[in-house]
N, CA, C and O atoms as a Maestro MAE file, in Angstrom:
{
 s_m_m2io_version
 :::
 2.0.0
}

f_m_ct {
 s_m_title
 :::
 protein
 m_atom[340] {
  # First column is atom index #
  i_m_mmod_type
  r_m_x_coord
  r_m_y_coord
  r_m_z_coord
  i_m_residue_number
  s_m_chain_name
  s_m_pdb_residue_name
  s_m_pdb_atom_name
  i_m_atomic_number
  :::
  1 25 168.969 86.964 129.570 1 A "MET " " N  " 7
  2 3 168.551 85.632 128.787 1 A "MET " " CA " 6
  3 2 167.015 85.699 129.533 1 A "MET " " C  " 6
  4 15 167.188 86.364 130.554 1 A "MET " " O  " 8
  5 25 165.746 85.333 129.453 2 A "THR " " N  " 7
  6 3 164.404 85.383 130.028 2 A "THR " " CA " 6
  7 2 164.490 84.060 129.913 2 A "THR " " C  " 6
  8 15 165.275 83.552 129.112 2 A "THR " " O  " 8
  9 25 163.718 83.361 130.673 3 A "THR " " N  " 7
  10 3 163.258 82.069 130.468 3 A "THR " " CA " 6
  11 2 161.433 81.886 130.688 3 A "THR " " C  " 6
  12 15 160.669 82.390 131.511 3 A "THR " " O  " 8
  13 25 161.252 81.126 129.776 4 A "LYS " " N  " 7
  14 3 159.763 80.857 129.711 4 A "LYS " " CA " 6
  15 2 159.228 80.748 131.001 4 A "LYS " " C  " 6
  16 15 160.126 80.357 131.745 4 A "LYS " " O  " 8
  17 25 158.249 80.904 131.567 5 A "LYS " " N  " 7
  18 3 157.369 80.224 132.824 5 A "LYS " " CA " 6
  19 2 156.467 79.262 132.375 5 A "LYS " " C  " 6
  20 15 155.662 79.559 131.492 5 A "LYS " " O  " 8
  21 25 156.504 77.768 133.032 6 A "PRO " " N  " 7
  22 3 155.707 76.915 132.598 6 A "PRO " " CA " 6
  23 2 154.254 77.505 132.474 6 A "PRO " " C  " 6
  24 15 153.948 78.536 133.072 6 A "PRO " " O  " 8
  25 25 153.312 76.772 131.628 7 A "ARG " " N  " 7
  26 3 151.829 77.518 131.596 7 A "ARG " " CA " 6
  27 2 151.545 76.685 132.673 7 A "ARG " " C  " 6
  28 15 152.152 75.685 133.056 7 A "ARG " " O  " 8
  29 25 150.191 77.410 133.271 8 A "ILE " " N  " 7
  30 3 149.492 76.956 134.406 8 A "ILE " " CA " 6
  31 2 148.300 76.423 133.932 8 A "ILE " " C  " 6
  32 15 147.818 77.092 133.017 8 A "ILE " " O  " 8
  33 25 147.564 75.280 134.306 9 A "SER " " N  " 7
  34 3 146.369 74.431 133.716 9 A "SER " " CA " 6
  35 2 145.530 75.293 134.352 9 A "SER " " C  " 6
  36 15 146.079 75.779 135.341 9 A "SER " " O  " 8
  37 25 144.277 75.723 134.156 10 A "ILE " " N  " 7
  38 3 143.127 76.018 134.701 10 A "ILE " " CA " 6
  39 2 142.015 75.091 134.605 10 A "ILE " " C  " 6
  40 15 140.869 75.322 134.989 10 A "ILE " " O  " 8
  41 25 142.470 73.948 134.025 11 A "LEU " " N  " 7
  42 3 141.386 73.041 133.592 11 A "LEU " " CA " 6
  43 2 141.620 72.094 135.050 11 A "LEU " " C  " 6
  44 15 142.720 71.949 135.583 11 A "LEU " " O  " 8
  45 25 140.424 71.542 135.515 12 A "PRO " " N  " 7
  46 3 140.615 70.615 136.592 12 A "PRO " " CA " 6
  47 2 141.081 69.099 136.246 12 A "PRO " " C  " 6
  48 15 140.783 68.544 135.189 12 A "PRO " " O  " 8
  49 25 141.659 68.653 137.022 13 A "ASN " " N  " 7
  50 3 142.463 67.039 136.488 13 A "ASN " " CA " 6
  51 2 141.383 66.539 136.100 13 A "ASN " " C  " 6
  52 15 141.817 65.855 135.173 13 A "ASN " " O  " 8
  53 25 139.936 66.304 136.115 14 A "SER " " N  " 7
  54 3 139.176 65.456 135.756 14 A "SER " " CA " 6
  55 2 138.385 66.075 134.385 14 A "SER " " C  " 6
  56 15 137.272 65.734 133.985 14 A "SER " " O  " 8
  57 25 139.300 67.096 133.779 15 A "LEU " " N  " 7
  58 3 138.887 67.377 132.248 15 A "LEU " " CA " 6
  59 2 140.297 67.852 131.723 15 A "LEU " " C  " 6
  60 15 140.685 69.007 131.902 15 A "LEU " " O  " 8
  61 25 141.020 66.926 131.084 16 A "PRO " " N  " 7
  62 3 142.123 66.943 130.347 16 A "PRO " " CA " 6
  63 2 141.774 67.504 129.214 16 A "PRO " " C  " 6
  64 15 140.662 67.377 128.702 16 A "PRO " " O  " 8
  65 25 142.881 68.279 128.670 17 A "PRO " " N  " 7
  66 3 142.716 68.758 127.361 17 A "PRO " " CA " 6
  67 2 142.954 67.885 126.137 17 A "PRO " " C  " 6
  68 15 143.809 67.025 125.927 17 A "PRO " " O  " 8
  69 25 141.749 68.444 125.233 18 A "ILE " " N  " 7
  70 3 141.480 68.009 123.950 18 A "ILE " " CA " 6
  71 2 142.291 67.948 123.011 18 A "ILE " " C  " 6
  72 15 142.311 67.091 122.127 18 A "ILE " " O  " 8
  73 25 143.175 69.063 123.175 19 A "GLY " " N  " 7
  74 3 144.637 69.454 122.207 19 A "GLY " " CA " 6
  75 2 146.026 69.660 122.747 19 A "GLY " " C  " 6
  76 15 146.202 70.627 123.488 19 A "GLY " " O  " 8
  77 25 147.116 68.795 122.438 20 A "LEU " " N  " 7
  78 3 148.145 68.660 123.060 20 A "LEU " " CA " 6
  79 2 149.174 69.284 122.160 20 A "LEU " " C  " 6
  80 15 149.113 69.028 120.958 20 A "LEU " " O  " 8
  81 25 150.131 70.094 122.632 21 A "THR " " N  " 7
  82 3 151.309 70.562 122.045 21 A "THR " " CA " 6
  83 2 152.142 68.961 121.620 21 A "THR " " C  " 6
  84 15 151.996 67.840 122.107 21 A "THR " " O  " 8
  85 25 152.882 69.380 120.700 22 A "ARG " " N  " 7
  86 3 154.084 68.131 120.281 22 A "ARG " " CA " 6
  87 2 154.923 68.042 121.621 22 A "ARG " " C  " 6
  88 15 154.623 66.913 122.009 22 A "ARG " " O  " 8
  89 25 155.511 68.395 122.249 23 A "GLU " " N  " 7
  90 3 156.093 67.584 123.514 23 A "GLU " " CA " 6
  91 2 155.053 66.785 124.755 23 A "GLU " " C  " 6
  92 15 155.398 65.977 125.617 23 A "GLU " " O  " 8
  93 25 153.648 67.369 124.459 24 A "ALA " " N  " 7
  94 3 152.749 66.778 125.360 24 A "ALA " " CA " 6
  95 2 152.245 65.735 124.578 24 A "ALA " " C  " 6
  96 15 151.581 64.884 125.169 24 A "ALA " " O  " 8
  97 25 152.395 65.636 123.532 25 A "ALA " " N  " 7
  98 3 151.813 64.366 122.438 25 A "ALA " " CA " 6
  99 2 152.555 63.627 122.680 25 A "ALA " " C  " 6
  100 15 152.044 62.509 122.764 25 A "ALA " " O  " 8
  101 25 153.896 63.646 122.909 26 A "ALA " " N  " 7
  102 3 154.897 62.641 122.739 26 A "ALA " " CA " 6
  103 2 154.886 62.335 123.986 26 A "ALA " " C  " 6
  104 15 154.971 61.124 124.186 26 A "ALA " " O  " 8
  105 25 154.794 63.147 125.130 27 A "GLU " " N  " 7
  106 3 155.114 62.306 126.610 27 A "GLU " " CA " 6
  107 2 153.682 61.670 126.805 27 A "GLU " " C  " 6
  108 15 153.460 60.882 127.724 27 A "GLU " " O  " 8
  109 25 152.774 62.032 125.940 28 A "PHE " " N  " 7
  110 3 151.255 61.234 126.350 28 A "PHE " " CA " 6
  111 2 151.401 59.759 125.846 28 A "PHE " " C  " 6
  112 15 150.918 58.962 126.651 28 A "PHE " " O  " 8
  113 25 151.934 59.188 124.735 29 A "ILE " " N  " 7
  114 3 152.318 58.081 124.203 29 A "ILE " " CA " 6
  115 2 153.386 57.448 124.664 29 A "ILE " " C  " 6
  116 15 153.478 56.229 124.522 29 A "ILE " " O  " 8
  117 25 154.526 58.305 125.398 30 A "GLY " " N  " 7
  118 3 155.579 57.307 126.080 30 A "GLY " " CA " 6
  119 2 156.895 57.876 124.945 30 A "GLY " " C  " 6
  120 15 157.879 57.145 125.053 30 A "GLY " " O  " 8
  121 25 156.999 58.499 124.376 31 A "VAL " " N  " 7
  122 3 158.358 58.461 123.449 31 A "VAL " " CA " 6
  123 2 158.724 60.056 123.397 31 A "VAL " " C  " 6
  124 15 157.964 60.975 123.701 31 A "VAL " " O  " 8
  125 25 159.770 60.134 123.041 32 A "SER " " N  " 7
  126 3 160.494 61.461 123.016 32 A "SER " " CA " 6
  127 2 159.794 62.536 121.842 32 A "SER " " C  " 6
  128 15 159.085 62.110 120.930 32 A "SER " " O  " 8
  129 25 159.984 63.392 121.953 33 A "PRO " " N  " 7
  130 3 159.462 64.349 120.835 33 A "PRO " " CA " 6
  131 2 160.260 64.222 119.370 33 A "PRO " " C  " 6
  132 15 159.713 64.658 118.358 33 A "PRO " " O  " 8
  133 25 161.590 63.597 119.311 34 A "SER " " N  " 7
  134 3 162.093 63.360 118.088 34 A "SER " " CA " 6
  135 2 161.538 61.937 117.403 34 A "SER " " C  " 6
  136 15 161.470 61.719 116.193 34 A "SER " " O  " 8
  137 25 161.170 61.050 118.450 35 A "LYS " " N  " 7
  138 3 160.138 59.659 118.028 35 A "LYS " " CA " 6
  139 2 159.120 59.947 117.850 35 A "LYS " " C  " 6
  140 15 158.612 59.290 116.942 35 A "LYS " " O  " 8
  141 25 158.149 61.046 118.525 36 A "PHE " " N  " 7
  142 3 157.311 61.080 118.049 36 A "PHE " " CA " 6
  143 2 157.158 61.818 116.382 36 A "PHE " " C  " 6
  144 15 156.389 61.449 115.495 36 A "PHE " " O  " 8
  145 25 157.950 62.716 116.344 37 A "ASP " " N  " 7
  146 3 158.283 63.349 114.921 37 A "ASP " " CA " 6
  147 2 158.268 62.370 113.846 37 A "ASP " " C  " 6
  148 15 157.809 62.572 112.721 37 A "ASP " " O  " 8
  149 25 158.933 61.031 114.372 38 A "GLU " " N  " 7
  150 3 159.537 60.260 113.273 38 A "GLU " " CA " 6
  151 2 158.132 59.268 113.060 38 A "GLU " " C  " 6
  152 15 157.911 58.826 111.933 38 A "GLU " " O  " 8
  153 25 157.283 58.973 114.096 39 A "MET " " N  " 7
  154 3 156.060 58.667 114.197 39 A "MET " " CA " 6
  155 2 154.921 59.282 113.051 39 A "MET " " C  " 6
  156 15 154.259 58.644 112.233 39 A "MET " " O  " 8
  157 25 154.949 60.623 113.284 40 A "VAL " " N  " 7
  158 3 154.153 61.198 112.508 40 A "VAL " " CA " 6
  159 2 154.589 61.502 110.918 40 A "VAL " " C  " 6
  160 15 153.657 61.617 110.121 40 A "VAL " " O  " 8
  161 25 155.576 61.601 110.556 41 A "ARG " " N  " 7
  162 3 156.350 61.378 109.214 41 A "ARG " " CA " 6
  163 2 155.648 60.028 108.824 41 A "ARG " " C  " 6
  164 15 154.869 60.011 107.871 41 A "ARG " " O  " 8
  165 25 155.932 58.832 109.593 42 A "ASP " " N  " 7
  166 3 155.549 57.741 108.703 42 A "ASP " " CA " 6
  167 2 154.301 57.203 109.003 42 A "ASP " " C  " 6
  168 15 154.068 56.026 108.731 42 A "ASP " " O  " 8
  169 25 153.153 58.190 109.729 43 A "GLY " " N  " 7
  170 3 152.051 57.646 109.644 43 A "GLY " " CA " 6
  171 2 151.559 57.199 111.076 43 A "GLY " " C  " 6
  172 15 150.449 57.558 111.470 43 A "GLY " " O  " 8
  173 25 152.378 56.422 111.848 44 A "ARG " " N  " 7
  174 3 151.903 55.710 113.020 44 A "ARG " " CA " 6
  175 2 151.352 56.796 113.769 44 A "ARG " " C  " 6
  176 15 150.518 56.348 114.555 44 A "ARG " " O  " 8
  177 25 151.471 58.040 113.853 45 A "MET " " N  " 7
  178 3 150.763 59.126 114.313 45 A "MET " " CA " 6
  179 2 150.213 59.903 113.647 45 A "MET " " C  " 6
  180 15 150.602 60.290 112.546 45 A "MET " " O  " 8
  181 25 148.924 60.348 114.395 46 A "PRO " " N  " 7
  182 3 148.045 61.300 113.202 46 A "PRO " " CA " 6
  183 2 148.916 62.654 113.050 46 A "PRO " " C  " 6
  184 15 149.692 63.031 113.928 46 A "PRO " " O  " 8
  185 25 148.723 63.264 111.972 47 A "LYS " " N  " 7
  186 3 149.428 64.952 111.822 47 A "LYS " " CA " 6
  187 2 148.512 65.864 112.734 47 A "LYS " " C  " 6
  188 15 147.393 65.437 113.019 47 A "LYS " " O  " 8
  189 25 148.839 66.849 113.113 48 A "PRO " " N  " 7
  190 3 148.165 68.034 114.185 48 A "PRO " " CA " 6
  191 2 146.887 68.613 113.243 48 A "PRO " " C  " 6
  192 15 146.726 68.739 112.029 48 A "PRO " " O  " 8
  193 25 146.183 68.858 114.262 49 A "LYS " " N  " 7
  194 3 145.423 70.323 113.515 49 A "LYS " " CA " 6
  195 2 146.039 71.431 113.651 49 A "LYS " " C  " 6
  196 15 146.765 71.545 114.638 49 A "LYS " " O  " 8
  197 25 145.936 72.428 112.808 50 A "LYS " " N  " 7
  198 3 146.436 73.763 112.895 50 A "LYS " " CA " 6
  199 2 145.475 74.997 113.260 50 A "LYS " " C  " 6
  200 15 144.514 75.470 112.654 50 A "LYS " " O  " 8
  201 25 146.082 75.342 114.462 51 A "ILE " " N  " 7
  202 3 144.980 76.625 114.956 51 A "ILE " " CA " 6
  203 2 145.663 77.889 114.425 51 A "ILE " " C  " 6
  204 15 146.222 78.071 115.507 51 A "ILE " " O  " 8
  205 25 145.953 78.573 113.934 52 A "ASP " " N  " 7
  206 3 146.516 79.651 113.315 52 A "ASP " " CA " 6
  207 2 148.079 79.141 112.993 52 A "ASP " " C  " 6
  208 15 148.119 78.037 112.448 52 A "ASP " " O  " 8
  209 25 148.989 79.589 113.172 53 A "ALA " " N  " 7
  210 3 150.165 79.216 112.955 53 A "ALA " " CA " 6
  211 2 150.639 77.679 114.366 53 A "ALA " " C  " 6
  212 15 151.705 77.065 114.386 53 A "ALA " " O  " 8
  213 25 149.692 77.517 115.134 54 A "ARG " " N  " 7
  214 3 150.179 76.583 116.057 54 A "ARG " " CA " 6
  215 2 149.721 75.147 115.348 54 A "ARG " " C  " 6
  216 15 148.805 75.014 114.537 54 A "ARG " " O  " 8
  217 25 150.483 74.244 115.799 55 A "ARG " " N  " 7
  218 3 150.154 72.963 115.739 55 A "ARG " " CA " 6
  219 2 149.818 71.962 116.733 55 A "ARG " " C  " 6
  220 15 150.692 71.662 117.546 55 A "ARG " " O  " 8
  221 25 148.815 71.466 116.785 56 A "VAL " " N  " 7
  222 3 147.959 71.172 118.173 56 A "VAL " " CA " 6
  223 2 147.429 69.427 117.741 56 A "VAL " " C  " 6
  224 15 146.811 69.251 116.690 56 A "VAL " " O  " 8
  225 25 147.686 68.493 118.474 57 A "TRP " " N  " 7
  226 3 147.272 67.190 118.326 57 A "TRP " " CA " 6
  227 2 146.222 66.474 119.312 57 A "TRP " " C  " 6
  228 15 146.266 66.474 120.542 57 A "TRP " " O  " 8
  229 25 145.278 65.868 118.488 58 A "SER " " N  " 7
  230 3 144.136 65.776 119.332 58 A "SER " " CA " 6
  231 2 144.314 64.204 119.733 58 A "SER " " C  " 6
  232 15 144.606 63.173 119.128 58 A "SER " " O  " 8
  233 25 143.851 64.707 121.605 59 A "ARG " " N  " 7
  234 3 144.149 63.366 122.413 59 A "ARG " " CA " 6
  235 2 143.615 62.305 122.035 59 A "ARG " " C  " 6
  236 15 144.282 61.281 122.183 59 A "ARG " " O  " 8
  237 25 142.209 62.193 121.410 60 A "THR " " N  " 7
  238 3 141.376 61.390 120.745 60 A "THR " " CA " 6
  239 2 142.117 60.494 120.182 60 A "THR " " C  " 6
  240 15 142.445 59.384 120.600 60 A "THR " " O  " 8
  241 25 142.525 61.363 118.595 61 A "ALA " " N  " 7
  242 3 143.048 61.007 117.484 61 A "ALA " " CA " 6
  243 2 144.526 60.079 117.964 61 A "ALA " " C  " 6
  244 15 144.847 59.125 117.255 61 A "ALA " " O  " 8
  245 25 145.400 60.450 119.243 62 A "LEU " " N  " 7
  246 3 146.361 60.160 119.337 62 A "LEU " " CA " 6
  247 2 145.965 58.507 120.135 62 A "LEU " " C  " 6
  248 15 146.672 57.533 119.879 62 A "LEU " " O  " 8
  249 25 145.194 58.440 120.750 63 A "GLU " " N  " 7
  250 3 144.418 57.458 121.722 63 A "GLU " " CA " 6
  251 2 144.274 56.183 120.572 63 A "GLU " " C  " 6
  252 15 144.555 54.992 120.700 63 A "GLU " " O  " 8
  253 25 143.847 56.764 119.666 64 A "LYS " " N  " 7
  254 3 143.186 55.803 118.601 64 A "LYS " " CA " 6
  255 2 144.867 55.300 117.843 64 A "LYS " " C  " 6
  256 15 145.213 54.137 118.054 64 A "LYS " " O  " 8
  257 25 145.650 56.053 117.150 65 A "ALA " " N  " 7
  258 3 146.747 55.698 116.821 65 A "ALA " " CA " 6
  259 2 147.627 54.649 117.688 65 A "ALA " " C  " 6
  260 15 148.434 53.798 117.314 65 A "ALA " " O  " 8
  261 25 147.257 54.953 118.757 66 A "PHE " " N  " 7
  262 3 148.147 54.250 119.939 66 A "PHE " " CA " 6
  263 2 147.666 52.719 119.907 66 A "PHE " " C  " 6
  264 15 148.429 51.755 119.950 66 A "PHE " " O  " 8
  265 25 146.306 52.666 119.828 67 A "ALA " " N  " 7
  266 3 145.829 51.297 119.875 67 A "ALA " " CA " 6
  267 2 146.132 50.423 118.598 67 A "ALA " " C  " 6
  268 15 146.116 49.192 118.569 67 A "ALA " " O  " 8
  269 25 146.397 51.229 117.597 68 A "ARG " " N  " 7
  270 3 146.862 50.443 116.420 68 A "ARG " " CA " 6
  271 2 148.340 49.694 116.127 68 A "ARG " " C  " 6
  272 15 148.631 48.789 115.345 68 A "ARG " " O  " 8
  273 25 149.014 50.329 116.928 69 A "LEU " " N  " 7
  274 3 150.384 49.926 117.046 69 A "LEU " " CA " 6
  275 2 150.441 48.913 117.466 69 A "LEU " " C  " 6
  276 15 149.652 48.626 118.367 69 A "LEU " " O  " 8
  277 25 151.424 47.908 116.985 70 A "PRO " " N  " 7
  278 3 152.086 46.306 117.134 70 A "PRO " " CA " 6
  279 2 151.914 45.982 118.741 70 A "PRO " " C  " 6
  280 15 152.091 46.869 119.576 70 A "PRO " " O  " 8
  281 25 151.680 45.108 118.975 71 A "SER " " N  " 7
  282 3 151.945 44.616 120.314 71 A "SER " " CA " 6
  283 2 153.090 43.493 120.535 71 A "SER " " C  " 6
  284 15 153.045 42.551 119.744 71 A "SER " " O  " 8
  285 25 153.911 43.481 121.322 72 A "ASP " " N  " 7
  286 3 154.817 42.856 121.755 72 A "ASP " " CA " 6
  287 2 154.234 41.265 122.304 72 A "ASP " " C  " 6
  288 15 154.350 40.912 123.478 72 A "ASP " " O  " 8
  289 25 153.862 40.761 121.675 73 A "GLY " " N  " 7
  290 3 152.846 39.616 122.699 73 A "GLY " " CA " 6
  291 2 151.196 39.529 121.787 73 A "GLY " " C  " 6
  292 15 150.968 40.093 120.717 73 A "GLY " " O  " 8
  293 25 150.577 38.985 122.287 74 A "PRO " " N  " 7
  294 3 148.930 38.516 122.299 74 A "PRO " " CA " 6
  295 2 148.188 39.849 122.509 74 A "PRO " " C  " 6
  296 15 148.364 40.405 123.593 74 A "PRO " " O  " 8
  297 25 147.369 40.437 121.592 75 A "ASP " " N  " 7
  298 3 146.601 41.734 122.042 75 A "ASP " " CA " 6
  299 2 145.682 41.261 123.257 75 A "ASP " " C  " 6
  300 15 145.024 40.234 123.424 75 A "ASP " " O  " 8
  301 25 145.881 42.389 124.036 76 A "GLU " " N  " 7
  302 3 144.701 42.007 125.189 76 A "GLU " " CA " 6
  303 2 143.689 42.922 125.187 76 A "GLU " " C  " 6
  304 15 144.157 44.059 125.143 76 A "GLU " " O  " 8
  305 25 142.166 42.896 125.226 77 A "ASP " " N  " 7
  306 3 141.438 44.250 125.489 77 A "ASP " " CA " 6
  307 2 141.409 44.757 126.799 77 A "ASP " " C  " 6
  308 15 140.822 44.053 127.620 77 A "ASP " " O  " 8
  309 25 141.834 45.659 127.132 78 A "GLU " " N  " 7
  310 3 141.935 46.095 128.655 78 A "GLU " " CA " 6
  311 2 140.471 45.534 129.559 78 A "GLU " " C  " 6
  312 15 140.522 45.094 130.708 78 A "GLU " " O  " 8
  313 25 139.042 45.693 128.627 79 A "ASP " " N  " 7
  314 3 137.987 44.987 129.550 79 A "ASP " " CA " 6
  315 2 138.079 43.584 129.855 79 A "ASP " " C  " 6
  316 15 137.481 43.009 130.765 79 A "ASP " " O  " 8
  317 25 138.880 43.074 129.018 80 A "ASP " " N  " 7
  318 3 139.261 41.323 129.041 80 A "ASP " " CA " 6
  319 2 140.514 41.179 129.712 80 A "ASP " " C  " 6
  320 15 140.821 39.987 129.682 80 A "ASP " " O  " 8
  321 25 141.343 41.839 130.283 81 A "VAL " " N  " 7
  322 3 142.442 41.420 131.354 81 A "VAL " " CA " 6
  323 2 141.520 40.882 132.604 81 A "VAL " " C  " 6
  324 15 140.473 41.349 133.051 81 A "VAL " " O  " 8
  325 25 142.123 39.971 132.923 82 A "TRP " " N  " 7
  326 3 142.005 38.821 134.322 82 A "TRP " " CA " 6
  327 2 143.020 39.021 134.812 82 A "TRP " " C  " 6
  328 15 143.961 39.487 134.169 82 A "TRP " " O  " 8
  329 25 143.092 38.713 136.113 83 A "PHE " " N  " 7
  330 3 144.191 38.158 137.095 83 A "PHE " " CA " 6
  331 2 143.955 36.612 137.533 83 A "PHE " " C  " 6
  332 15 142.860 36.098 137.762 83 A "PHE " " O  " 8
  333 25 145.225 35.985 137.599 84 A "ALA " " N  " 7
  334 3 144.627 35.106 138.404 84 A "ALA " " CA " 6
  335 2 145.046 35.144 139.870 84 A "ALA " " C  " 6
  336 15 145.866 35.943 140.323 84 A "ALA " " O  " 8
  337 25 144.351 34.123 140.632 85 A "THR " " N  " 7
  338 3 144.379 34.312 142.323 85 A "THR " " CA " 6
  339 2 144.842 33.117 142.797 85 A "THR " " C  " 6
  340 15 144.975 32.943 144.008 85 A "THR " " O  " 8
  :::
 }
 m_bond[339] {
  # First column is bond index #
  i_m_from
  i_m_to
  i_m_order
  :::
  1 1 2 1
  2 2 3 1
  3 3 4 2
  4 3 5 1
  5 5 6 1
  6 6 7 1
  7 7 8 2
  8 7 9 1
  9 9 10 1
  10 10 11 1
  11 11 12 2
  12 11 13 1
  13 13 14 1
  14 14 15 1
  15 15 16 2
  16 15 17 1
  17 17 18 1
  18 18 19 1
  19 19 20 2
  20 19 21 1
  21 21 22 1
  22 22 23 1
  23 23 24 2
  24 23 25 1
  25 25 26 1
  26 26 27 1
  27 27 28 2
  28 27 29 1
  29 29 30 1
  30 30 31 1
  31 31 32 2
  32 31 33 1
  33 33 34 1
  34 34 35 1
  35 35 36 2
  36 35 37 1
  37 37 38 1
  38 38 39 1
  39 39 40 2
  40 39 41 1
  41 41 42 1
  42 42 43 1
  43 43 44 2
  44 43 45 1
  45 45 46 1
  46 46 47 1
  47 47 48 2
  48 47 49 1
  49 49 50 1
  50 50 51 1
  51 51 52 2
  52 51 53 1
  53 53 54 1
  54 54 55 1
  55 55 56 2
  56 55 57 1
  57 57 58 1
  58 58 59 1
  59 59 60 2
  60 59 61 1
  61 61 62 1
  62 62 63 1
  63 63 64 2
  64 63 65 1
  65 65 66 1
  66 66 67 1
  67 67 68 2
  68 67 69 1
  69 69 70 1
  70 70 71 1
  71 71 72 2
  72 71 73 1
  73 73 74 1
  74 74 75 1
  75 75 76 2
  76 75 77 1
  77 77 78 1
  78 78 79 1
  79 79 80 2
  80 79 81 1
  81 81 82 1
  82 82 83 1
  83 83 84 2
  84 83 85 1
  85 85 86 1
  86 86 87 1
  87 87 88 2
  88 87 89 1
  89 89 90 1
  90 90 91 1
  91 91 92 2
  92 91 93 1
  93 93 94 1
  94 94 95 1
  95 95 96 2
  96 95 97 1
  97 97 98 1
  98 98 99 1
  99 99 100 2
  100 99 101 1
  101 101 102 1
  102 102 103 1
  103 103 104 2
  104 103 105 1
  105 105 106 1
  106 106 107 1
  107 107 108 2
  108 107 109 1
  109 109 110 1
  110 110 111 1
  111 111 112 2
  112 111 113 1
  113 113 114 1
  114 114 115 1
  115 115 116 2
  116 115 117 1
  117 117 118 1
  118 118 119 1
  119 119 120 2
  120 119 121 1
  121 121 122 1
  122 122 123 1
  123 123 124 2
  124 123 125 1
  125 125 126 1
  126 126 127 1
  127 127 128 2
  128 127 129 1
  129 129 130 1
  130 130 131 1
  131 131 132 2
  132 131 133 1
  133 133 134 1
  134 134 135 1
  135 135 136 2
  136 135 137 1
  137 137 138 1
  138 138 139 1
  139 139 140 2
  140 139 141 1
  141 141 142 1
  142 142 143 1
  143 143 144 2
  144 143 145 1
  145 145 146 1
  146 146 147 1
  147 147 148 2
  148 147 149 1
  149 149 150 1
  150 150 151 1
  151 151 152 2
  152 151 153 1
  153 153 154 1
  154 154 155 1
  155 155 156 2
  156 155 157 1
  157 157 158 1
  158 158 159 1
  159 159 160 2
  160 159 161 1
  161 161 162 1
  162 162 163 1
  163 163 164 2
  164 163 165 1
  165 165 166 1
  166 166 167 1
  167 167 168 2
  168 167 169 1
  169 169 170 1
  170 170 171 1
  171 171 172 2
  172 171 173 1
  173 173 174 1
  174 174 175 1
  175 175 176 2
  176 175 177 1
  177 177 178 1
  178 178 179 1
  179 179 180 2
  180 179 181 1
  181 181 182 1
  182 182 183 1
  183 183 184 2
  184 183 185 1
  185 185 186 1
  186 186 187 1
  187 187 188 2
  188 187 189 1
  189 189 190 1
  190 190 191 1
  191 191 192 2
  192 191 193 1
  193 193 194 1
  194 194 195 1
  195 195 196 2
  196 195 197 1
  197 197 198 1
  198 198 199 1
  199 199 200 2
  200 199 201 1
  201 201 202 1
  202 202 203 1
  203 203 204 2
  204 203 205 1
  205 205 206 1
  206 206 207 1
  207 207 208 2
  208 207 209 1
  209 209 210 1
  210 210 211 1
  211 211 212 2
  212 211 213 1
  213 213 214 1
  214 214 215 1
  215 215 216 2
  216 215 217 1
  217 217 218 1
  218 218 219 1
  219 219 220 2
  220 219 221 1
  221 221 222 1
  222 222 223 1
  223 223 224 2
  224 223 225 1
  225 225 226 1
  226 226 227 1
  227 227 228 2
  228 227 229 1
  229 229 230 1
  230 230 231 1
  231 231 232 2
  232 231 233 1
  233 233 234 1
  234 234 235 1
  235 235 236 2
  236 235 237 1
  237 237 238 1
  238 238 239 1
  239 239 240 2
  240 239 241 1
  241 241 242 1
  242 242 243 1
  243 243 244 2
  244 243 245 1
  245 245 246 1
  246 246 247 1
  247 247 248 2
  248 247 249 1
  249 249 250 1
  250 250 251 1
  251 251 252 2
  252 251 253 1
  253 253 254 1
  254 254 255 1
  255 255 256 2
  256 255 257 1
  257 257 258 1
  258 258 259 1
  259 259 260 2
  260 259 261 1
  261 261 262 1
  262 262 263 1
  263 263 264 2
  264 263 265 1
  265 265 266 1
  266 266 267 1
  267 267 268 2
  268 267 269 1
  269 269 270 1
  270 270 271 1
  271 271 272 2
  272 271 273 1
  273 273 274 1
  274 274 275 1
  275 275 276 2
  276 275 277 1
  277 277 278 1
  278 278 279 1
  279 279 280 2
  280 279 281 1
  281 281 282 1
  282 282 283 1
  283 283 284 2
  284 283 285 1
  285 285 286 1
  286 286 287 1
  287 287 288 2
  288 287 289 1
  289 289 290 1
  290 290 291 1
  291 291 292 2
  292 291 293 1
  293 293 294 1
  294 294 295 1
  295 295 296 2
  296 295 297 1
  297 297 298 1
  298 298 299 1
  299 299 300 2
  300 299 301 1
  301 301 302 1
  302 302 303 1
  303 303 304 2
  304 303 305 1
  305 305 306 1
  306 306 307 1
  307 307 308 2
  308 307 309 1
  309 309 310 1
  310 310 311 1
  311 311 312 2
  312 311 313 1
  313 313 314 1
  314 314 315 1
  315 315 316 2
  316 315 317 1
  317 317 318 1
  318 318 319 1
  319 319 320 2
  320 319 321 1
  321 321 322 1
  322 322 323 1
  323 323 324 2
  324 323 325 1
  325 325 326 1
  326 326 327 1
  327 327 328 2
  328 327 329 1
  329 329 330 1
  330 330 331 1
  331 331 332 2
  332 331 333 1
  333 333 334 1
  334 334 335 1
  335 335 336 2
  336 335 337 1
  337 337 338 1
  338 338 339 1
  339 339 340 2
  :::
 }
}
């Protein structure tokens, strides 16, 4: 039995990929792949783009969908966060 070697990225760290695999998309939003599948099915996360037989999720669409998820407390815009001194 052969094991697949992990794909090595040639992109610099300053240029993240715009398209993510299912596993990477799930990790990107902080959930397991099975929870991510559930969130795609119920509409909380976007459907993938199709590239031939591949399914690829848009990083920007994931960010927008994540921002629409409910918060566990008052919503705070990142630009408005302040720290008490």
